[in-house]
Steps between C-alpha positions, in 0.01 A plus 500: 500500500804448717446187712750622759259781588185291520487482878614851585156570644421737789232255613619209717344158465171452681323192624187428298421133550184465304302350216449672166409459136622671184293452187414625153141468386501344151176671398553857620881500502493658847778401738487500876624400842300408808654427839417436866732487801528526874705815443396864498440659155620199305393643165742791529802269483385183321281612206638668187348535153521721193257516210627338183799356688417248773448433868732394782452361850810514722469344845652287780807702602395770257740675270262769375731584209387183323179691427625807312808325362299205374254734329787698349655186354167385355436847359840475331379189321608213723237233571418430863724193506811692391423795724475281809817306417691827466379634834566177687852475360584842645346434842707329771183463707312313229434194718302719741277639225174391349423682176254456214461692176261500207570693180269661247517190281383276783843357572553402863806458721514410869766428762470367854834517680625198692508704824141625480316401818288186471253422389603676181448431133343609175305376200507660156234458234386661177569874548497480881705401800400447862758502779501483878738475792466451877169325436306283742538204263619413147144484363472877470655572162344198323161619628575846361584360157182292492289801595653724238444243226143425608370852562298680236489878462742783447854514631405669827249228580748223424772663712262539794384139473865390504569688824183360656604147407840552662343613824250214496787252456676628811673819390783677680590307817510829694151611396398796289538878497516668160417437136509677166406471136672685215384469138633688198373531146647302210633802311680801642388850413797650680266631770536277804190646666292394200673167445418357843171312492488425874728577795347416837665430835386381838784603728386359836180302551392182684347366174711663226384285209135548587559874528687498169203335330274771644728769361505333159119513504510873578757552228266337250213725612707815459614381159133510398474854637808609309370343180170678557681832525685427175177408323327811628785708366447357153124554512402135552260588778296182532809280501654726764194469721511122462858502626406720797218263592735203473752670728243576767367145484845350547582710807170590666678600820673793325265801502709701258432275201121552488548867596687579178256287303219717635696819433538396136128430470415837653745677273329338203162629619381155607420614853217253555746214449760666720278575801462143635877453479568832673245413771677173579847657496397794721331263746822305535727805525352849511835661420438426133207743512734764642748437219248512216447881481875549459508312170353760258779748573754227419322425172397152611126565504284746310402813688125449537349630829171316445676171439714557810190572707340174387807294575568652841134451581564126538784557749456468876354822639797562729744532210655844467404662168800668337469741213 
């Protein structure tokens, strides 16, 4: 890699005064970044990660190239510490940057430039780093580190708790606007779409961290649905139905989750079990009853007129019956 070309980027530096965490989970090997800022769509410029390689947070007066270039250096075999040193050496604006990296081995590197707006600082620990700039007070990043160390659960839960601790300690002096969480798997399959465990963004919201936590909860519910589909495809019907029930229980406000659970039951001939679920779904949104008769033609429900009659019989009377 030619260091003279490092900063030939079409993207100019952007302001992203913020607080963030990069971390590698020692149990799962997952790596991730979580961030919050009073800046629109902060995740699109700050958070970078690649399965089997590492994660990067680039903020303050952002040079977005630290993300892909840092990942490229780590993929080439450099630990996070060497990758960050190389990038800083080639950057004349290094004192305006705040950057943190974690590699697939859990190595951490972090830099807070001398010209980052106060209060600014960072704290690195075992396989993680927290960093913040333009904060309301210097207690923010120590509070983040304490929260990360103390929180139990998977990586997503620990990252969320870290952001919440930052906000509780004072957070960004300007307030709040956007947040994101990006988590990748420990080993790359070469398929980026399959190697990303979680990629959620709140672009503009009065309570971005709270909204991000809500989205993480929905993500977990849909993971159960997806697992149910996989299990159904391999013939593990009862396990699939358990996953569908878990999904619906985790996100009771989402009508679609119990709808597909009921469709599966009906397709299996277990109409008596499906009817109460259909009744509840149709009562909440009658459009699902309009959709149902379209499924047999798509191969998503067996073509059984008697079964269809029974199911549509629990729908509101005003629903249009399509055949």
